[in-house]
C-alpha positions in Angstrom: 76.2 150.2 85.0 78.3 152.9 87.0 77.4 153.7 90.7 74.6 156.1 91.2 75.0 159.9 91.3 73.9 160.1 94.8 76.7 157.5 95.8 79.3 159.5 94.2 78.0 162.8 95.7 78.2 161.3 99.1 81.8 160.2 98.4 82.7 163.8 97.3 80.8 165.5 100.2 82.5 163.3 102.8 85.9 162.8 101.2 87.6 165.4 103.4 86.2 163.5 106.6 88.9 160.8 106.2 91.7 163.4 106.9 92.7 163.0 110.4 90.7 160.0 111.3 93.5 158.1 112.9 94.2 160.9 115.3 90.5 161.8 116.2 89.2 159.8 119.1 86.4 162.1 119.7 83.6 163.5 117.4 84.4 167.1 116.9 81.9 169.9 115.9 83.1 171.7 112.8 83.7 175.5 113.4 82.7 176.6 109.9 79.0 177.5 109.2 77.4 175.2 106.6 77.7 176.8 103.2 74.9 176.8 100.5 74.9 177.6 96.8 72.4 180.0 95.3 69.6 177.5 94.9 68.8 174.3 96.8 68.9 172.2 93.6 72.5 172.9 93.1 73.5 171.0 96.2 74.9 171.5 99.7 78.5 171.1 100.7 79.0 169.3 104.1 81.9 171.0 106.0 84.8 168.7 107.0 84.7 167.1 110.5 86.8 164.7 112.3 84.8 161.5 113.5 85.8 158.7 116.2 87.7 155.9 114.5 87.6 152.4 115.8 90.4 149.9 114.5 89.7 146.8 116.5 88.3 144.3 113.8 89.9 141.9 111.5 86.4 141.5 109.4 83.6 144.0 109.1 80.3 142.8 107.8 77.6 145.4 106.7 74.0 143.9 106.8 72.8 141.3 109.4 70.3 139.5 107.0 70.7 135.6 106.0 74.1 136.2 104.3 75.4 138.7 106.8 74.7 136.5 110.0 76.2 133.5 108.3 79.4 135.6 107.3 80.0 137.2 110.7 79.3 133.9 112.6 81.6 131.9 110.3 84.3 134.4 110.4 84.1 134.7 114.3 84.1 131.0 114.6 87.3 130.9 112.5 89.1 133.1 115.0 88.6 136.5 113.4 87.5 139.8 115.4 84.2 140.6 113.8 81.9 143.7 113.9 78.5 143.3 112.4 76.3 146.6 111.4 72.6 146.5 111.0 70.2 149.3 110.2 67.1 147.7 111.6 66.5 146.6 115.3 67.1 142.9 114.9 69.1 140.1 113.3 67.8 138.1 110.3 66.9 140.9 107.6 64.3 139.6 105.3 63.5 136.6 107.6 62.6 138.6 110.5 62.2 142.3 109.7 60.8 141.3 106.3 58.6 138.4 107.6 59.6 136.3 104.7 57.9 133.3 106.0 59.6 130.4 104.0 63.1 129.2 103.7 64.1 127.9 100.3 67.0 125.8 98.9 67.8 125.2 102.7 68.7 121.6 102.5 72.5 122.3 103.0 75.1 121.4 105.7 76.8 123.9 108.1 74.9 126.7 109.5 71.7 125.9 107.5 71.6 122.5 109.3 72.4 124.2 112.6 69.4 126.7 112.3 66.9 123.9 111.1 67.9 121.8 114.3 67.8 124.5 116.8 64.6 126.0 115.4 63.1 122.4 115.5 64.2 122.1 119.2 62.5 125.1 120.1 59.3 124.3 118.5 59.8 127.0 115.9 60.1 124.9 112.9 57.4 123.8 110.4 58.7 121.3 107.8 57.3 121.2 104.5 59.7 119.4 102.0 63.5 118.9 102.3 65.1 122.2 102.3 61.9 124.3 102.8 60.1 125.2 105.8 58.2 128.0 107.6 59.2 129.4 111.1 58.4 131.5 114.0 60.2 134.8 113.4 60.5 135.9 117.0 62.2 132.6 117.9 64.6 133.2 114.9 65.4 136.7 116.2 66.3 135.3 119.6 68.3 132.4 118.2 70.4 134.6 116.0 71.3 136.9 118.7 72.4 134.1 120.9 74.5 132.6 118.1 76.2 136.0 117.6 76.8 136.6 121.4 78.2 133.2 121.7 80.7 133.7 118.8 82.0 136.9 120.4 80.6 139.2 117.6 80.3 142.9 118.2 77.2 143.6 116.5 75.2 147.0 116.5 71.6 147.8 115.5 70.2 151.2 114.0 73.5 151.7 112.1 73.7 152.2 108.4 76.9 152.3 106.3 77.1 155.8 104.7 80.5 156.0 102.9 83.6 154.0 102.1 87.2 155.0 101.7 90.1 153.5 99.8 93.8 153.8 99.7 94.5 152.9 96.0 92.5 149.9 95.3 92.3 148.9 99.0 89.1 149.4 101.0 90.3 150.6 104.4 87.7 152.5 106.2 83.8 152.8 106.2 81.7 155.6 107.7 78.3 154.7 109.6 75.4 156.8 110.6 73.4 156.3 113.7 71.9 158.2 116.6 75.5 158.3 117.8 76.5 160.4 114.7 79.0 159.6 112.1 81.7 156.9 113.0 84.7 155.4 111.2 85.7 151.9 111.3 88.7 150.1 109.7 89.3 146.5 109.2 91.4 144.1 107.0 88.4 142.8 105.0 84.9 143.9 104.5 81.8 141.9 103.5 78.9 143.5 101.8 75.7 141.5 102.8 73.4 144.8 102.4 71.3 142.9 99.9 71.4 145.8 97.5 75.2 146.1 97.4 75.3 149.5 99.3 78.7 149.1 100.7 80.2 147.9 97.2 78.6 150.9 95.4 79.9 153.5 97.9 83.3 151.9 97.4 83.0 152.6 93.6 82.3 149.2 92.4 80.4 148.8 89.2 77.1 147.0 89.1 74.1 145.8 87.1 70.4 146.3 87.9 67.5 144.4 86.5 67.0 143.4 83.0 65.2 145.7 80.3 64.2 142.6 78.6 61.7 141.8 81.2 60.1 145.2 81.5 57.3 144.4 79.1 58.2 147.6 77.1 56.3 149.7 79.7 57.9 153.1 79.7 56.4 153.9 83.1 58.5 151.2 84.7 61.4 153.0 86.3 63.3 149.9 87.2 63.3 146.9 84.8 63.5 144.7 88.0 61.5 142.1 90.0 58.7 143.4 92.2 58.8 143.9 95.8 56.5 142.3 98.4 55.4 143.5 101.9 54.7 140.4 103.8 52.8 140.0 106.9 51.6 137.8 109.9 48.0 136.7 110.3 45.8 134.9 112.8 42.9 132.9 111.8 40.5 131.1 114.0 40.8 127.6 112.5 43.6 127.0 110.1 42.3 123.5 109.3 39.1 125.0 108.1 41.2 127.0 105.5 43.2 124.1 104.5 42.4 124.4 100.8 44.0 127.9 100.9 46.9 127.3 103.5 50.2 125.5 102.9 50.8 123.1 105.9 54.1 121.3 106.9 51.9 118.0 107.0 49.9 118.1 103.8 47.2 115.5 103.7 47.0 112.9 100.9 44.8 114.3 98.1 44.7 117.9 99.4 44.9 120.9 97.0 48.6 121.3 95.5 50.5 124.5 96.4 49.7 126.0 93.0 45.9 125.2 93.4 46.0 126.9 96.9 47.6 130.1 95.4 44.7 130.2 92.8 42.0 129.6 95.4 43.3 132.5 97.5 43.4 134.7 94.5 39.8 133.7 93.5 38.4 134.3 97.0 40.1 137.7 97.1 38.5 138.4 93.8 35.0 137.9 95.3 35.7 140.9 97.5 35.9 143.1 94.5 39.8 143.4 94.5 42.3 141.5 92.0 45.6 141.2 94.0 48.7 142.8 92.9 50.3 139.4 93.1 48.2 136.9 91.3 49.8 133.9 93.0 49.1 135.0 96.7 50.4 132.6 99.3 49.5 131.6 102.8 51.9 129.4 105.0 51.1 127.8 108.5 53.5 128.6 111.2 51.9 127.2 114.3 48.7 127.0 116.0 46.5 129.9 114.6 49.5 131.9 113.2 50.1 132.3 109.2 52.5 134.0 107.0 51.0 135.8 104.1 52.6 137.1 100.9 49.8 138.6 98.9 51.1 141.7 97.0 53.7 143.2 94.6 55.0 146.6 93.9 56.3 147.1 90.5 59.3 148.9 89.0 60.7 150.2 92.3 64.5 151.1 92.4 65.5 149.5 95.7 68.0 152.3 96.7 65.5 155.0 96.0 64.3 155.7 99.5 61.4 157.8 98.4 60.1 155.2 95.9 60.6 152.5 98.4 58.6 154.4 100.9 55.7 155.0 98.5 55.8 151.2 97.7 55.6 150.4 101.3 52.7 152.7 102.0 51.0 151.2 98.9 51.5 147.6 99.8 50.4 148.1 103.5 47.2 149.8 102.4 46.5 146.9 100.0 47.3 144.3 102.5 44.8 145.7 104.9 42.2 146.0 102.2 42.5 142.2 101.3 42.4 141.1 105.0 39.4 143.3 105.7 37.7 141.9 102.7 38.3 138.4 103.7 37.0 139.0 107.1 33.8 140.4 105.7 33.2 137.1 103.9 32.7 135.4 107.2 32.5 131.5 107.3 36.0 130.1 107.9 37.5 133.8 107.3 35.6 135.2 110.2 38.0 136.7 112.8 41.0 136.8 110.5 43.3 139.4 111.9 46.4 141.3 110.5 48.9 141.0 113.3 51.9 142.7 111.9 53.1 143.9 108.3 56.9 143.7 107.8 59.0 146.4 108.9 61.0 146.0 105.7 59.3 145.6 102.2 60.8 142.5 100.7 63.3 143.3 97.7 64.0 140.6 95.3 66.2 142.6 92.9 68.9 144.9 93.7 72.5 145.8 92.7 74.5 142.9 91.4 78.0 143.9 92.0 80.9 143.2 89.4 83.0 140.4 90.7 85.9 138.2 89.6 83.5 136.0 88.0 79.9 136.6 86.9 77.4 133.7 87.3 75.4 133.3 84.1 72.3 131.8 82.5 74.5 129.4 80.9 76.0 128.1 84.3 72.2 127.4 85.3 71.4 125.6 82.0 74.5 123.6 82.0 74.9 122.7 85.7 78.3 124.2 85.8 81.0 122.9 88.3 84.0 124.7 89.6 86.9 124.0 91.7 86.1 127.0 93.9 82.3 126.4 94.0 81.1 127.3 97.4 77.6 125.9 97.2 75.4 124.0 94.7 72.2 126.0 93.9 69.1 124.2 92.9 66.2 126.5 93.1 64.4 127.3 89.8 64.6 130.4 87.8 61.9 132.6 89.4 61.0 135.8 87.7 57.9 137.3 89.0 55.8 139.6 86.8 57.5 142.8 86.4 54.3 144.9 85.6 50.8 145.2 86.8 49.6 144.5 83.3 51.8 141.3 83.1 50.3 140.1 86.5 46.9 140.3 85.2 47.9 137.5 82.8 50.4 135.6 84.8 52.4 136.0 88.1 55.6 135.0 86.5 57.8 135.1 83.2 57.9 131.7 81.8 61.6 131.3 80.6 61.4 127.6 79.7 64.9 127.1 81.4 65.2 124.0 83.5 67.8 124.4 86.1 70.6 121.8 86.5 72.1 122.0 90.0 75.1 124.5 89.4 78.1 125.7 91.5 78.5 129.4 92.7 82.3 130.1 92.7 84.0 132.0 95.3 85.3 134.5 92.5 81.7 135.8 92.3 81.9 136.7 96.0 85.0 138.9 95.5 84.8 142.5 94.2 86.3 143.0 90.9 87.1 146.8 91.2 88.1 147.0 94.8 90.5 145.0 97.0 89.6 143.8 100.5 85.9 143.5 99.7 83.7 140.5 99.4 79.9 140.0 98.9 77.4 137.5 99.8 73.8 137.0 99.2 71.7 138.5 96.3 74.3 141.2 95.7 77.0 138.9 94.2 78.3 138.9 90.7 75.6 137.4 88.4 73.4 138.0 85.5 69.6 138.5 85.8 68.4 135.0 85.0 71.0 133.4 87.3 70.2 135.9 90.1 66.5 134.7 89.7 67.6 131.3 91.0 70.5 131.9 93.5 68.8 134.8 95.2 66.9 132.6 97.8 68.1 132.5 101.3 69.5 129.0 101.6 72.2 130.0 99.0 72.6 133.4 100.8 73.6 131.4 104.0 76.0 129.2 102.1 77.6 132.2 100.4 77.8 133.9 103.8 79.8 131.1 105.2 82.3 131.0 102.4 82.9 134.7 102.5 83.3 134.6 106.4 85.9 131.8 106.1 87.8 133.4 103.4 87.8 136.8 105.0 88.8 135.5 108.3 91.8 133.5 106.6 92.6 136.6 104.5 92.7 139.0 107.6 94.7 136.6 109.8 97.5 135.8 107.1 97.6 139.4 105.7 96.4 138.4 102.4 93.7 139.7 100.0 90.6 137.5 99.7 91.4 136.7 96.1 94.7 135.4 97.2 93.1 132.8 99.4 92.5 129.5 97.6 88.9 128.0 98.1 90.8 124.7 99.4 91.8 126.6 102.5 88.1 128.0 103.0 86.8 124.5 102.8 89.2 123.4 105.3 88.2 126.1 107.7 84.4 125.2 107.3 85.3 121.5 107.9 87.0 122.6 111.2 84.2 124.7 112.3 81.7 122.0 111.5 83.7 119.5 113.6 83.8 121.9 116.6 
């Protein structure tokens, strides 16, 4: 699928801005008046302008979610000068701004182990089973900032990548938008960890999105992709009194299974007169009386359609309040339940999958593929949530019958096919719909970020392209970092 029309329009509109960047230390107001064609629908031409250019980084990472913080920290620890841009007001992305609540496929070495250990030391870790745990999101925000400061990373909040420019195939410059206005930044290597592949799309990379085979034939679904969820933090008066509903880090012998807990939550919400948009709603215990909640779905939403995502967020927040209010009115163990915070960012499961130099496939998942350049071994199940509200009434997920054999994600899937000097990490790497439904969890995102960060640092320091760096060098770099 080609990049979206809006992305190509931005590239046309801003194309002239690159002229004179290297000699423009200050933002200059354009002298020409904005021009407009006869009708608003015909478009608007942005006059050319010079913007300030910064050229002090070896590696620029766009997006500070799980993959982005791993890429930035690893590249910095490998000796690269790193800039990290994030459009929200904290590090961690879906972990923190998105209140994800639960780490999955996280039983891995390196930064994953470091985060587990340091969260545990701060009393911010609630272990469940190996590789899966809940956490205190505020403690995680602080920890990630401390790690980035310690690594010497120059990170900047409230800043979104808005355009990308190439010289031939080589990505050389990005433009960001913030309250400071437009700014230009150059680096040897860029890493797209935006989740939805925003940087790669702006640079002209091709991508896939969703899978029509999982749209249930419903013509009203505008995006045949997995649903979004707006997570939340709740307080309850006595979590132990709700143990038949809540997942704890220390399950008692003979208590409900996790699946039974989900069914009980749905059943109790139904008694309030509402069928939840996610028919397998989940509650996780964090600590004391604090609980994470994932209770809703928003279907058919294209993740880079800002208007659609806005409407999905409004819908989800309204439903979340409705469900919590209904539970409170039941009294008993639900008396006093409060909605402390809904996520700043609605959780996106399914965005652009950028074309790479290898595409992870369904066959890799089924066969347990091994590769010499495998950067991590994914083990999570194929998890395809219902793609329409109608399907959710019958089942919360699509049954594929696929049994996952632990499989390798090769470095080639993290290197852009259409653009040089660009890597990806996290859920926007190159894969098909089925494999993406397995590797998209954040334990794999961190491992991919580490691999991209190590490779990018080596490429920048040795003046090579990422695809020219063998994974043996990347592994050696990660070993050195782990050894201190």
